[in-house]
N, C-alpha and C positions, 0 to 999 in steps of 0.2 A: 597392512591392510586394516582400515578402521572399522570398528564394530559399530552397531547401529547406536549404542549408548554414546560412544565418543563423538559421533557425527551430530547427535542430538545435543550434546553438551556444547559442541563448537557452534552450532546454530544459536543457542542460547547466548554464548559469548559474544558473537558478532553482532546480535540484535540488541545488546545492552544500550548502545547510544540511541538506537531508535526508541527504546523503551523510555529513556530519560526525557527524550523530545515528546513523546507521546504523552508522558505525564503532565509535562507543562501545558501542552495544547489541550488536553482533556480537561485540566484545572479550569482553563477559560471557558471551556464548553460547559462544564458544570455550572458555572455562573448563569449561563444562558438557561440551562436546564431548571434551575432553581426559579429563576423569573418566570418560567412558563408553568410552574406548578408542580414540578417533580420533586420527589424526596430522594434521599440519598440511595436507598435500596432500588428505587426505580431507574435512577440514573446509572448505578452500577451495572444492573441488569441489561439496560439498552445498549450500554457500550460493550459488554460482554458478548452480546449476541449480533451486533452489528459493526461496531468499531469503524465507522466511516464518518468523519468529521462534517463534511458538507451535507451528507445524507442525514445524520442526526440533527443537525442545526435546522434543517428544513423540517424535519419529523417534529422536533420541539415547537418550533413557531406555528406548524400547521395544528398541532394539538392544542395549542393555546388559543388558535383562532377557531376551534370547533370544526375542523375540516372533517370530512366523512373518511371511512377506512378506504374507500376507492381512490380518493383524491390523494390520501398518504401514499398508498401503493403505487400509483401511477408516478408520482413526484419522486419516490425513491428509486424506482427502477430507472428513470431517466438520468437522475443524478449519479447512480452508481453503474450506468451502462459500460463505462470504460474498463471496468473489471473483466467484462466477457472477453475483451481483446487480450488482457493479460492472461486469462485463462487459456485461450487459444495458444498463446506463446509458450506458456509453461507445459502445456500438453505435449508440444514437440520435444521437449527436453526430459520427459518422465520416461524411465525404463519400461520396456513393453510388459515385463512380469509384475509390475507394481500392483498390489492388492487394491480392490475397489475402495476399501476403508480408507487407505492411504491417499488415494486420488481425492476422495471426498474431503479430506482433512486439508490437502494442499489447496484445493478450491475454495474452501471455507475460510482459509487464513490469508487470502489475497488482499493485501493493501498496496499502496502506491510504493511504500518504502520496503516492505517485505518482498514485493515483486522485484524491485531493483536488487536487492540482497541476493536473491535466489538466481536471478537470470545472469548476474555478473560471474557466477562460478562456472569454470570450464567444464565441458563434457555433460553427461546426464547429471539431472538434478537428483540428489538424494533425498527421498521423502522425509526422512528423519531430521535433515537439516532445516527444511522449512517448517516442520511441526515444531522443532526445538526454538526456532526464532519466534514462532507465533506464541508458544508456551511462556516465553518471558515478557514479550511485548504487550500481548493482549490484557494481562492482569494490571500492568502499569497504566494502560489507558483507562481501564475500568475503575481503578482505585483513584486515579486522578480525577475523573468525572465526578465520583462520589464526594471526594474531598473539596472540590470546587463547590459543590452544593452546600456542604455543611459549613465551610469556612468562608465562603462568599469572597468578599473583597479585602480580607485580612492581609494577604500578601500583596505588596505592590506590584503594579501592572509590569513595570520595567524588569522586575526580577523574574515573572513568569515568562516574559518575551526573551530574556537572556538565556534561560533554560532551553526554549524551543530552538535556539541556534544549533542544537545538537543534530536536528534533522537535516539541516543545510550541510553540516559537515559530513553526514552520512552520505548524502547524495554525491558530494564532491569525492568521497572515497570510492563510490561505485563507478562513475564516469570517467574519472582521470586517467587509471591505468589502461583500460581499453582504448582511450583516446589517444594516449601516447604510442600504443602498439599499432594502430591502424588509423591511417590519415582520413579514410572514408568515415569512419566512425566520428572522428574529431569534426569533420565538417558538418556532419549530419547533426550533431550536438549544437554546434554554433547556429546552424540553420533553425533548429527547433527552438533555441533560446529567442532568436529574432523574431521567428513566425509567432511564437507565443504571446510576446509582447505586442506585435502588430495585431494579433487577433483579439486581444483584450482591449484594444483602442479603436479598431476599425468599425465603421457602421455595419449594421445588421448582425455580423458575426460576434461582435462584442455583446449583444444582447442575449446570446445563448448562454447556457450554464457553463461554468469551467469545465465539468465532466464531458459534455457534448463538443466543446471546442477541442479538448484533449483528444477525443475520438476522431474527429475531422483531421486535425493535424497529424495525429499517429499514422492513420491510413494513407493520407497523402504523401507524407515524407517518406514512410517506409516503401510505398509503391514506386516512387520515383527512385529511390535508392536502388531497390531491387532490379529495376529495369535498366538502369545506367551501370551498376556494378554488382552483377549476379556472382553470387558465391558458388564455388564448386562444391558439390555433395562429397563429403568424406565420412569415413566411418568414425563414430565417436565411442569412446571407451565406456563400458559400463562403470556405474559408480562404485567406489571403494565399499567393501562390504555388501555388494549388491546381491550375493547369494543369500543374505540374511533378510532380504527385504519381506519375506512371508511372515517373519516373526513378530 
């Protein structure tokens, strides 16, 4: 049985490729932040408190355009609304006895990549696993933003783009194992890829933000799959080290 510390370290180790990809993407984001008038400390702080690439990009550009706080708030909510669905999904996998502070930390640390890392684990989600993943990935995102502001365009764009390939490798590592075990999951993944491409080019829906398109496709595809291929309810084992969650 693993201790909280062991699960925490495992989360950090598994999140390392995500952190590398975050650093590269955040470096590019830092260049945008610099052009919008942010210094290194402001860029680091904004990334540490939000770490949402699309949301931050919109925030930086709205700030540069002298938008009001109300406009900024509304756009950030719309852009990041998909995380609400991820929170619902994670909530179903958190043990009943999980302390409130751990639930808040799990909700606070949701990103597309960390959600995929957490949800791919069998059984209940151990809070310390997600917190460990966030503990490593978030600073790399924040430091990447600050360095992007300081160093500007010193690094060639091709090198930055190559580093970000780590994120795509992480996604493949998350989706391939369950797809090989379950044909329904494999079909849903293929449909999701095709639907995402169509939605990005189709009239009307392509005008929506990527976050809103993701919400629509997620709800639609998961609802159809749940109706056509309902899963039997089964008892899921408590996470290893579950008796130590209150610590």
